[in-house]
C-alpha positions in Angstrom: -13.9 7.2 20.3 -12.4 3.8 21.0 -9.1 2.9 19.4 -9.1 0.1 16.9 -7.0 -3.0 18.0 -3.9 -2.6 20.0 -3.3 1.1 19.0 -4.4 4.0 21.0 -6.3 6.9 19.5 -3.2 9.0 19.9 -1.2 6.5 17.9 -3.8 6.3 15.2 -3.9 10.1 15.0 -0.1 10.1 14.5 -0.4 7.6 11.7 -3.1 9.5 10.0 -1.0 12.7 10.3 2.0 11.0 8.9 0.1 9.6 5.9 -1.5 13.0 5.3 1.4 15.4 6.0 0.7 17.7 3.0 -2.9 16.7 2.3 -5.7 19.2 3.0 -8.7 18.1 1.0 -10.5 14.9 1.7 -9.5 13.4 -1.6 -5.8 14.1 -0.9 -6.1 12.6 2.6 -7.7 9.4 1.2 -4.9 9.1 -1.4 -2.3 9.5 1.4 -3.9 6.7 3.4 -4.3 4.5 0.3 -0.6 5.0 -0.5 0.6 3.9 3.0 -1.8 1.0 3.2 -0.6 -0.2 -0.2 3.1 0.3 0.7 2.9 -1.3 4.1 0.7 -4.4 3.6 2.7 -7.6 3.0 1.1 -8.9 -0.3 0.0 -11.4 -1.2 -1.6 -12.7 2.0 -4.4 -15.2 2.7 -7.5 -14.4 4.7 -11.2 -15.3 5.0 -14.0 -13.7 3.2 -17.4 -15.0 4.2 -15.7 -18.1 5.7 -13.8 -18.9 2.5 -10.1 -18.7 2.2 -8.9 -16.2 -0.4 -5.6 -14.6 -1.4 -5.4 -10.8 -1.4 -3.2 -10.0 -4.4 -3.6 -6.2 -4.6 -4.9 -3.1 -2.9 -6.9 -0.7 -5.1 -8.9 2.5 -4.8 -12.4 2.4 -6.3 -14.1 5.2 -8.3 -16.4 5.5 -5.2 -13.3 6.4 -3.1 -13.1 3.2 -1.1 -9.9 1.2 -0.4 -10.5 -2.4 -1.5 -8.5 -5.6 -1.5 -8.5 -7.6 -4.7 -9.3 -11.1 -3.5 -8.7 -14.2 -5.6 -9.8 -17.9 -5.1 -9.2 -20.1 -8.1 -10.8 -18.5 -11.2 -12.9 -16.1 -9.1 -12.0 -12.5 -8.1 -13.7 -10.0 -5.9 -13.0 -6.6 -4.6 -13.7 -6.5 -0.8 -13.6 -3.3 1.3 -10.3 -3.4 3.2 -12.1 -2.5 6.4 -14.1 -5.8 6.1 -11.0 -8.0 6.2 -9.3 -9.6 9.2 -6.1 -7.8 10.2 -3.0 -8.8 8.2 0.6 -7.6 8.7 0.6 -3.9 8.3 -2.8 -3.6 9.9 -1.9 -0.5 11.8 -2.4 1.4 8.5 -5.8 -0.2 8.0 -6.6 0.9 11.6 -5.4 4.4 10.8 -7.7 4.5 7.6 -10.7 3.3 9.7 -9.9 5.9 12.4 -9.7 8.6 9.7 -12.9 7.4 8.0 -14.8 7.5 11.3 -13.2 10.8 12.5 -13.6 12.9 9.4 -17.1 12.1 8.1 -17.5 12.9 4.4 -19.0 11.1 1.5 -15.7 9.3 0.6 -16.5 6.1 2.4 -20.1 5.1 1.7 -20.0 1.9 3.8 -18.9 3.7 6.9 -20.9 6.8 6.3 -24.1 4.8 6.0 -23.7 3.6 9.6 -22.4 0.1 8.8 -20.1 -1.0 11.6 -16.6 -2.1 10.4 
C-alpha cells in the first residue's frame, strides 16, 4: 500500500496506533481517529469544495460512521467527507484516518468501502 502524502506507511501506522491505543472494536478505533482529527485540525480553515471556497467550521461524526467537515459559504452549509477535502494543517491525522479506513476494511466508511478512491 502506498503512503498518503509525505508520510510513510510506517508513520501512518504509528499515528493510527497512537490514536487507538486502547481501542479494539472498529467503532472504538473510529472514535479514536475522530478525536485526534478534531483535536489537531486548526479550525476554522478555508478550502475548496467543487471549486467553490468554503469555510470548514467543525468536524463531526455522522450516524453512518463517517468523519465529515461542516462547510459553510454564506447562508449555505454542507457536510463533506473529510477525505474529500484538500489537506489543511493537521492533515497527518486525516492521512492516518484514510490509512486506517483502507487498511481495516469494515462497513464504517461506506465511501471508501464502495471502491471510491479518496
